[in-house]
C-alpha positions in Angstrom: 3.0 -16.2 -0.5 1.0 -17.8 -3.4 1.5 -16.9 -7.0 -2.2 -16.6 -7.2 -2.0 -13.3 -5.3 -0.1 -11.8 -8.2 -2.7 -13.1 -10.8 -5.5 -11.8 -8.7 -5.0 -8.5 -10.3 -6.3 -9.8 -13.6 -8.2 -12.9 -12.6 -11.0 -14.1 -10.4 -10.9 -16.3 -7.3 -10.0 -20.0 -8.0 -12.8 -22.5 -7.7 -11.8 -25.7 -6.2 -11.8 -28.4 -8.9 -13.2 -26.1 -11.6 -10.2 -27.0 -13.7 -8.5 -30.3 -13.8 -4.9 -30.5 -12.4 -2.6 -30.4 -15.5 -0.3 -33.1 -16.6 3.5 -32.7 -16.6 5.4 -32.2 -19.8 9.1 -32.6 -20.6 9.1 -28.8 -21.6 9.2 -26.3 -18.7 7.7 -23.6 -20.8 4.7 -25.8 -21.5 4.4 -26.7 -17.7 4.5 -23.0 -16.9 1.8 -22.3 -19.4 -0.4 -25.2 -18.1 0.2 -24.2 -14.4 -0.8 -20.4 -15.1 -3.9 -21.6 -16.8 -4.7 -23.9 -13.8 -4.0 -21.1 -11.3 -6.4 -18.7 -13.2 -9.2 -21.3 -13.1 -8.9 -21.6 -16.8 -9.9 -18.0 -17.3 -6.6 -17.0 -19.0 -5.1 -18.7 -22.0 -1.3 -18.2 -21.8 1.4 -19.0 -24.4 4.8 -19.4 -22.7 8.2 -19.6 -24.5 11.7 -19.8 -23.3 13.9 -16.8 -24.1 17.6 -16.1 -23.4 17.8 -15.8 -19.5 14.0 -15.8 -19.1 10.5 -17.3 -19.7 7.9 -15.1 -21.3 4.1 -15.8 -21.1 1.6 -13.8 -23.2 -2.1 -13.8 -23.2 -4.3 -11.9 -25.7 -7.4 -9.9 -25.2 -9.8 -11.6 -22.8 -12.9 -10.9 -20.8 -13.5 -12.7 -17.5 -17.0 -12.9 -16.2 -17.7 -13.7 -12.5 -19.0 -17.3 -12.1 -18.7 -17.5 -8.3 -21.7 -16.1 -6.3 -19.2 -14.2 -4.1 -17.4 -12.7 -7.1 -18.7 -9.2 -8.2 -15.9 -8.1 -10.7 -15.8 -8.4 -14.5 -12.2 -8.2 -15.6 -11.1 -7.4 -19.2 -7.7 -6.6 -20.8 -6.2 -6.1 -24.1 -2.9 -7.9 -23.6 -1.1 -9.5 -20.7 2.6 -10.3 -20.5 4.6 -11.9 -17.7 8.4 -12.5 -17.6 10.2 -14.8 -15.1 13.9 -15.3 -14.7 15.3 -18.6 -15.9 15.8 -19.9 -12.4 12.1 -20.6 -12.4 12.9 -23.6 -14.7 14.1 -25.8 -11.8 10.7 -26.6 -10.2 9.1 -26.8 -13.7 11.3 -29.7 -14.9 9.1 -32.7 -15.5 10.3 -34.9 -12.4 9.7 -32.0 -9.9 6.7 -30.6 -11.6 5.0 -34.0 -11.9 5.4 -34.7 -8.1 3.9 -31.2 -7.3 0.9 -32.0 -9.4 0.4 -35.3 -7.7 0.6 -33.6 -4.4 -1.9 -30.9 -5.6 -4.4 -33.7 -6.8 -4.2 -35.4 -3.3 -4.7 -32.0 -1.6 -7.7 -31.3 -3.6 -9.3 -34.6 -2.6 -8.5 -33.9 0.9 -10.0 -30.4 0.6 -13.3 -31.7 -0.6 -13.5 -34.0 2.5 -12.5 -31.1 4.6 -15.2 -28.8 3.2 -17.8 -31.7 3.6 -16.9 -32.1 7.3 -18.7 -30.4 10.1 -17.9 -26.7 9.9 -17.4 -26.7 13.7 -14.7 -29.3 13.6 -11.1 -28.7 14.6 -9.7 -30.1 11.4 -6.8 -28.2 9.9 -7.3 -27.3 6.2 -4.8 -29.4 4.0 -2.0 -27.7 2.2 0.6 -28.6 -0.4 4.2 -27.8 0.5 5.4 -28.5 -3.1 2.7 -26.1 -4.5 3.8 -23.5 -1.9 7.4 -23.9 -2.9 6.4 -23.6 -6.6 4.4 -20.5 -6.0 7.3 -18.9 -4.1 9.6 -19.7 -7.0 7.4 -18.0 -9.4 6.9 -14.9 -7.2 10.6 -14.8 -6.5 11.6 -15.0 -10.1 8.9 -12.6 -11.4 10.8 -9.9 -13.3 8.1 -8.1 -15.4 4.4 -7.9 -16.1 2.5 -5.6 -18.4 -1.3 -5.3 -18.7 -2.7 -3.3 -21.6 -6.2 -1.8 -21.7 -7.1 -3.1 -18.1 -10.9 -2.7 -17.4 -12.4 -3.7 -14.0 -16.1 -3.3 -13.4 -17.4 -4.1 -10.0 -21.0 -4.3 -9.1 -20.7 -4.4 -5.2 -19.6 -1.7 -4.4 -20.3 -0.2 -7.7 -17.1 1.0 -9.4 -15.4 1.0 -12.8 -11.6 1.2 -13.3 -9.8 1.6 -16.6 -6.1 1.8 -17.1 -4.4 2.1 -20.4 -1.3 0.4 -19.2 0.1 -1.1 -16.0 3.7 -2.3 -15.8 5.7 -4.0 -13.0 9.5 -4.4 -12.9 11.4 -6.3 -10.3 15.1 -5.7 -10.5 15.9 -7.2 -7.1 18.8 -9.5 -6.6 19.3 -12.4 -4.2 22.8 -11.7 -2.9 24.7 -9.0 -1.2 28.3 -9.0 0.1 28.3 -9.8 3.8 24.6 -10.5 4.1 23.5 -13.4 6.3 20.7 -14.6 4.0 20.0 -14.9 0.3 16.6 -13.3 -0.2 15.7 -11.3 -3.4 15.5 -8.0 -1.6 18.4 -5.9 -2.9 17.8 -3.6 -5.8 14.6 -2.0 -7.2 10.9 -2.5 -7.6 8.6 -0.4 -9.8 4.9 -0.2 -10.6 3.8 2.4 -13.2 0.3 3.2 -14.6 -0.9 5.3 -17.5 -4.3 7.0 -18.0 -6.0 5.5 -15.0 -9.7 6.5 -14.5 -11.6 5.4 -11.4 -15.5 5.9 -11.3 -16.8 5.1 -7.9 -19.7 7.5 -7.5 -21.5 5.2 -5.0 -18.6 5.5 -2.5 -17.7 8.7 -0.7 -14.1 9.8 -1.0 -11.8 11.0 1.8 -12.7 14.6 0.8 -16.4 13.9 1.2 -15.9 12.6 4.7 -13.2 15.2 5.7 -15.6 17.7 7.2 -17.1 15.0 9.5 -13.6 14.0 10.6 -12.8 17.6 11.2 -16.0 18.2 13.3 -15.0 15.2 15.4 -11.5 16.6 16.0 -12.7 19.9 16.8 -15.3 18.5 19.1 -18.1 20.7 17.4 -20.1 17.8 15.8 -22.2 20.1 13.5 -23.7 17.4 11.2 -25.6 19.9 8.9 -22.4 21.9 8.3 -20.3 18.7 7.8 -22.8 17.3 5.3 -23.1 20.5 3.3 -19.4 21.1 3.0 -18.6 17.4 2.4 -21.1 17.2 -0.5 -19.4 20.2 -2.3 -15.9 18.9 -1.7 -16.9 15.5 -3.0 -18.1 17.3 -6.2 -14.9 18.9 -6.7 -13.0 15.7 -6.0 -15.1 13.9 -8.7 -14.0 16.5 -11.2 -10.4 15.5 -10.5 -11.0 11.9 -10.8 -12.7 12.2 -14.1 -9.2 13.3 -15.5 -7.0 10.4 -16.5 -3.9 10.1 -14.1 -0.6 8.6 -14.6 2.0 7.7 -11.9 4.7 5.4 -10.6 5.7 3.8 -7.2 9.4 2.8 -6.8 11.2 1.2 -4.0 15.0 1.1 -3.9 17.0 -0.9 -1.4 20.7 -1.4 -0.6 22.7 -3.5 1.8 24.5 -1.3 4.3 26.2 -4.1 6.1 26.1 -5.1 9.8 22.7 -6.7 9.0 21.2 -3.4 7.9 19.2 -2.6 4.8 18.3 1.0 3.5 14.8 1.4 1.9 13.7 4.5 -0.2 10.1 4.7 -1.5 8.9 7.3 -4.1 5.5 7.7 -5.5 4.2 10.2 -7.9 1.0 10.9 -9.8 -0.2 13.7 -12.2 -3.6 14.1 -14.1 -4.4 16.1 -17.3 -5.9 19.0 -15.2 -2.5 19.9 -13.8 -2.9 18.4 -10.4 0.1 16.3 -9.1 1.6 14.7 -6.0 4.9 13.4 -4.9 5.7 11.4 -1.7 9.1 10.1 -0.7 10.0 8.0 2.4 13.5 6.9 3.4 14.7 4.7 6.2 16.8 1.7 7.4 15.9 -1.7 8.7 18.0 -3.3 11.4 18.6 -6.9 12.2 16.9 -8.0 8.8 18.4 -11.5 9.0 15.8 -12.2 11.7 13.0 -11.7 9.1 14.4 -14.4 6.8 15.8 -17.9 7.0 19.5 -17.4 7.3 21.8 -18.9 4.6 24.5 -19.2 7.3 25.0 -18.1 10.8 23.6 -14.5 11.0 25.5 -11.5 12.2 22.7 -10.5 14.4 19.5 -12.1 15.6 18.1 -9.1 17.4 14.5 -7.8 17.0 13.8 -6.1 13.6 13.9 -2.3 14.0 13.2 0.7 11.7 15.2 3.9 11.5 13.0 6.6 9.9 15.2 9.0 8.0 13.1 11.4 6.1 9.6 11.9 4.5 8.5 14.4 2.1 4.9 15.0 0.6 4.0 17.6 -2.0 0.5 18.0 -3.4 -0.5 20.5 -6.0 -4.1 21.0 -7.0 -5.2 23.9 -9.1 -7.7 25.7 -6.9 -9.7 27.7 -9.5 -12.8 25.6 -9.0 -12.6 25.8 -5.3 -12.1 29.6 -5.2 -15.1 30.0 -7.7 -17.3 27.8 -5.4 -16.3 30.2 -2.4 -17.4 33.2 -4.4 -20.5 31.6 -5.7 -21.8 29.6 -2.8 -22.2 32.0 0.2 -23.3 29.2 2.6 -20.3 27.1 1.7 -17.9 30.1 2.1 -19.5 30.9 5.5 -18.9 27.3 6.6 -15.3 27.4 5.3 -14.8 30.7 7.2 -16.1 29.0 10.5 -13.8 25.9 10.0 -10.8 28.3 9.5 -11.5 30.2 12.7 -12.0 27.0 14.6 -8.7 25.5 13.2 -6.8 28.5 14.1 -8.2 28.5 17.7 -7.3 24.8 18.0 -3.7 25.4 17.0 -3.6 28.5 19.3 -4.8 26.3 22.2 -2.2 23.8 21.5 0.5 26.4 21.2 -0.5 27.7 24.7 -0.5 24.1 26.1 3.1 23.5 24.9 4.4 27.1 25.1 7.4 25.8 27.1 8.5 23.9 24.0 9.6 26.2 21.3 9.8 23.3 18.7 6.2 22.3 19.2 5.0 25.9 19.2 6.7 26.4 15.8 5.1 23.3 14.4 1.6 24.4 15.5 2.2 28.0 14.1 3.3 26.4 10.7 0.2 24.1 10.6 -2.2 27.0 11.5 -1.0 29.3 8.8 -0.7 26.5 6.2 -4.1 25.1 6.7 -5.7 28.5 7.0 -4.3 29.5 3.7 -5.5 26.2 2.1 -9.1 26.6 3.5 -9.3 30.2 2.3 -8.3 29.3 -1.2 -5.0 31.2 -1.0 -2.7 28.2 -1.8 -2.7 25.5 -4.4 0.4 23.6 -3.2 0.8 21.8 0.2 4.3 20.7 1.3 5.6 18.8 4.3 9.0 17.5 5.2 9.9 15.5 8.2 13.5 14.5 9.2 14.9 12.4 12.0 17.2 14.8 13.8 18.4 12.5 16.5 18.9 9.2 14.7 16.8 7.1 17.0 15.0 4.1 15.8 11.3 3.2 16.2 12.0 0.8 19.0 14.0 3.4 20.8 11.2 6.0 20.4 8.6 3.4 21.7 10.9 2.7 24.7 11.1 6.4 25.5 7.3 6.9 25.4 6.6 3.8 27.4 9.2 4.5 29.9 7.7 7.9 30.5 4.2 6.5 30.9 5.4 4.0 33.3 7.3 6.5 35.5 4.3 8.9 35.5 1.7 6.3 36.0 -0.3 7.0 39.2 0.6 4.7 42.1 -2.0 2.6 43.6 -3.8 4.3 46.6 -1.7 7.5 45.9 -3.5 10.7 46.9 -4.5 13.1 44.1 -3.3 10.5 41.5 -3.9 11.4 37.9 -3.2 9.6 34.6 -0.1 10.8 32.6 -0.8 13.2 29.7 -0.1 10.8 26.9 -0.7 13.5 24.2 2.0 15.7 25.8 4.5 12.8 26.2 4.1 11.8 22.6 4.3 15.3 21.2 7.4 16.2 23.2 9.1 13.0 22.3 8.4 13.7 18.6 9.7 17.3 19.1 12.9 16.0 20.6 13.7 13.8 17.8 12.2 15.3 14.5 12.5 18.4 12.3 9.2 19.3 10.6 8.4 21.9 8.0 4.8 22.6 6.8 3.9 25.2 4.2 1.4 26.1 1.6 1.8 28.4 -1.4 
């Protein structure tokens, strides 16, 4: 992973040779400052200082105009601060940093020759192992960044994003008792944002395309109906996006022993109109040492596997505008009524198909009532919870499904051979292992 991926949020793509490779200094803070300036193609001027247990880099208000023909975004911010753990000092010491810069200069010259070569050649693009190691050190020791008054204006596709504040915190640690590796993956990550506004009128949202997707799923393909409903749902959605939203995404991990890691994700957002959403996901990763270079002989070198534990989604949107539209626009209300009937029939058909499975029948009944209430404007909140009842992992579920498909696959030259019902196999496997609750209110 290159550190330029982190800086891409506030900068533009680096142009080869646009900024000269910097010179090494005897001060690691100065070297960090020069390297960040180089990595951002000279578009961001940092001031880096050594603090107790960290290095802190600040950049004042700047506006970055696109200079590359392929770049379409203009980026501006009021203030940017990045903080690294003091372990980043090792590759920034003058001897090591100087060798890295020498290698980068050689690679730049090689890259120019590579780009000048026939595009159809089999040449491998040159790379710098030392620069890769430095970038990994920067990413691995990144502890915090904060961007004030971020403004991104894109011309193709046309969009405008403004965020009052974006903050990232990395509280991950590199060690865990009994772990067979020493990667920085134990602890917490969080990304928060305040008063975010996204203006993308030229692009259609999920809500605008939802009716077309629904028509395809129902097999009705009424383009006029989908277009009319989609246009009005898009208008309602734009009303929501014009209200500043604030939220957070957080990831918590813990070492469980026996080469296993637990991971819990929580995302939440709320705008000033009262709409809000919360999403949580929890699971365990098995055989994680196989994903990293072991620090010692690993306990297990099996295939990585994921154990899904639980998922919860809750979305609340004040439906006053939607209900007002149903009353005012008779054509819209008529189409919504048709969709409601079609949805109920589709779920009734599914219940009939799987009538021998009470778990699936219950799921379809829940979904029918929940989505019917939502379409009719009788509910403002949608809530869904999924739990792993059996404790099987993703690889085990995959094996179950594939095993059934292979057993039920038609034999060559067999009389009256028919393909296995994949939908039935997948649905019944899910019902065997999951508890699902769906409701609207």
